[in-house]
C-alpha positions as CSV (number, residue, x, y, z in Angstrom):
1,F,123.0,119.5,88.8
2,F,123.4,115.6,90.3
3,N,121.8,116.8,94.0
4,M,118.9,118.5,92.1
5,Y,118.3,115.0,90.1
6,R,118.4,112.9,93.5
7,L,116.0,115.2,94.9
8,L,113.7,115.3,91.9
9,I,113.8,111.4,92.0
10,K,113.1,111.5,95.9
11,S,110.0,114.0,95.6
12,S,108.8,111.9,92.7
13,F,109.3,108.9,95.0
14,I,107.4,110.4,97.8
15,F,104.5,111.9,95.7
16,L,103.8,108.6,94.1
17,L,103.7,106.5,97.8
18,L,101.1,109.5,98.7
19,S,99.1,108.8,95.6
20,V,98.4,105.0,96.4
21,S,94.3,104.9,97.3
22,F,93.4,102.6,100.3
23,P,89.9,101.6,100.5
24,E,87.4,103.8,102.1
25,E,87.8,103.8,106.0
26,K,84.6,102.0,106.9
27,N,83.6,99.8,109.6
28,Y,84.6,95.8,108.4
29,R,82.7,94.6,111.4
30,S,79.5,93.7,109.3
31,Q,81.4,92.1,106.3
32,N,81.5,88.4,106.5
33,I,85.1,87.9,106.3
34,E,86.2,84.1,107.2
35,F,90.2,83.0,107.5
36,D,91.3,79.7,107.0
37,L,93.7,79.0,110.0
38,H,96.6,77.3,109.1
39,N,95.7,74.6,111.5
40,G,92.5,73.8,109.9
41,K,89.8,75.9,111.5
42,K,88.1,78.9,110.3
43,I,87.4,82.0,112.4
44,N,85.6,85.5,110.8
45,L,86.4,88.7,111.4
46,T,83.2,89.6,114.2
47,D,85.0,86.8,116.4
48,L,88.1,88.0,116.5
49,L,86.5,91.8,116.8
50,D,84.7,90.5,119.9
51,E,87.6,89.8,121.6
52,G,89.4,93.2,121.1
53,P,91.5,95.0,118.7
54,L,93.2,93.3,115.7
55,V,96.3,93.4,114.4
56,L,96.2,91.8,110.9
57,Q,99.3,91.3,108.8
58,F,99.6,89.9,105.2
59,W,102.6,87.7,104.3
60,A,104.4,85.4,102.1
61,T,107.4,82.7,102.4
62,W,109.4,84.3,100.1
63,C,109.0,88.2,101.7
64,A,111.9,88.7,104.1
65,P,110.6,92.2,105.4
66,C,107.1,89.7,105.9
67,K,108.6,87.5,108.3
68,K,110.9,90.0,110.2
69,E,107.6,91.7,110.9
70,M,106.3,88.7,112.3
71,F,109.0,88.0,114.8
72,Y,107.7,91.2,116.4
73,L,104.2,90.9,115.8
74,D,104.9,87.5,118.2
75,K,105.6,89.5,120.9
76,I,103.2,91.9,120.4
77,Q,100.6,89.1,120.5
78,K,102.2,87.6,123.9
79,K,102.4,91.6,125.7
80,F,98.9,92.3,124.5
81,K,97.1,88.8,124.7
82,N,95.3,89.1,128.1
83,K,93.9,92.4,126.9
84,G,91.6,91.0,123.8
85,V,94.5,91.6,121.2
86,N,94.7,89.4,118.9
87,V,97.6,89.0,116.0
88,L,96.5,87.6,112.7
89,C,99.3,87.1,109.7
90,V,97.6,85.9,106.6
91,N,99.9,84.2,104.1
92,T,99.1,84.8,100.9
93,D,101.6,81.8,99.1
94,K,99.8,80.0,96.4
95,I,98.8,76.4,97.3
96,K,101.6,74.8,96.2
97,S,103.7,76.9,98.8
98,I,101.4,76.3,101.5
99,P,103.4,73.3,103.2
100,K,107.0,75.7,103.1
101,A,104.2,78.4,104.6
102,K,103.1,75.6,107.4
103,A,106.7,74.4,108.0
104,F,107.9,78.2,108.8
105,I,105.0,78.7,111.4
106,K,105.7,75.4,113.2
107,Q,109.6,75.8,113.5
108,K,109.1,79.6,114.9
109,R,106.2,78.0,117.3
110,Y,104.4,81.3,117.3
111,D,101.6,82.4,119.4
112,M,99.6,84.6,117.1
113,L,97.0,83.2,114.4
114,V,97.8,81.8,111.1
115,A,95.8,81.9,108.3
116,L,96.0,80.8,104.7
117,D,94.5,82.8,101.7
118,P,96.0,80.9,98.6
119,S,92.8,82.3,96.5
120,L,93.8,85.9,97.9
121,S,89.7,86.5,98.4
122,V,90.8,88.2,101.8
123,Y,94.1,89.9,100.1
124,R,91.2,91.3,97.5
125,K,88.4,92.0,99.8
126,L,90.7,94.4,101.8
127,S,92.5,96.0,98.9
128,I,96.0,94.8,100.1
129,A,99.0,95.8,97.0
130,L,101.8,95.1,98.9
131,M,103.7,93.1,101.2
132,P,103.6,93.1,103.9
133,T,100.5,95.3,104.4
134,L,99.5,95.7,108.2
135,M,96.1,96.4,109.2
136,I,95.1,97.2,112.8
137,F,91.1,97.2,113.6
138,D,89.6,98.6,116.4
139,K,87.0,96.3,118.3
140,D,84.4,98.2,116.3
141,G,86.1,97.0,113.1
142,N,87.5,100.4,111.9
143,I,91.0,100.4,110.4
144,V,92.5,102.8,112.6
145,F,96.2,101.9,111.3
146,R,97.7,100.5,108.1
147,K,101.1,100.5,106.4
148,E,102.7,98.8,103.7
149,G,106.4,97.3,104.0
150,Y,108.6,96.7,106.5
151,I,111.3,98.8,108.0
152,S,113.0,98.5,111.2
153,G,111.1,100.2,113.8
154,D,107.8,99.8,112.8
155,E,107.0,97.9,115.6
156,L,107.3,100.1,118.1
157,E,104.5,102.4,116.1
158,I,102.4,99.6,115.6
159,E,102.8,98.7,119.6
160,K,102.0,102.7,120.3
161,N,98.6,102.4,117.8
162,V,97.7,99.3,120.0
163,E,98.1,100.8,123.3
164,V,96.1,103.9,122.2
165,I,93.0,101.9,121.0
166,L,93.3,100.2,124.5
167,S,93.3,103.1,126.3
168,N,90.6,104.3,124.3
169,S,88.4,101.2,125.3
């Protein structure tokens, strides 16, 4: 009986995960999505996509899986930087936590771009619901990969998706 109960709970959880709705997959190149970088500069999605594919992650300082994933995203940035790939991690902490986020980035000396979104405007435009959420955009502005959460090994799938996009370009 206990095993049947566990199976029912597990299958209900899987159904719930599958029923999460994502925004309609569409071309985001034409949308005016602007990012406020942590260094005070601004950059928009179109400029990033002009360089090549974009790996976009949403994170917060309180999210341990986010920070673990960022470690690997920085490695991906370094590996594919010369091929036009950009990695942009968007922090979603409230204004009072921005100094903590900036200190974290400075301490880690990450090579990737980091933006701040305390008003959650970009977060809402892209229908983000969980931390971390990661999306990979092709050069045309289409989301070709999206995942929520982080478990060890996800970085291999992310890297594989980047390689596929580059080979199709």
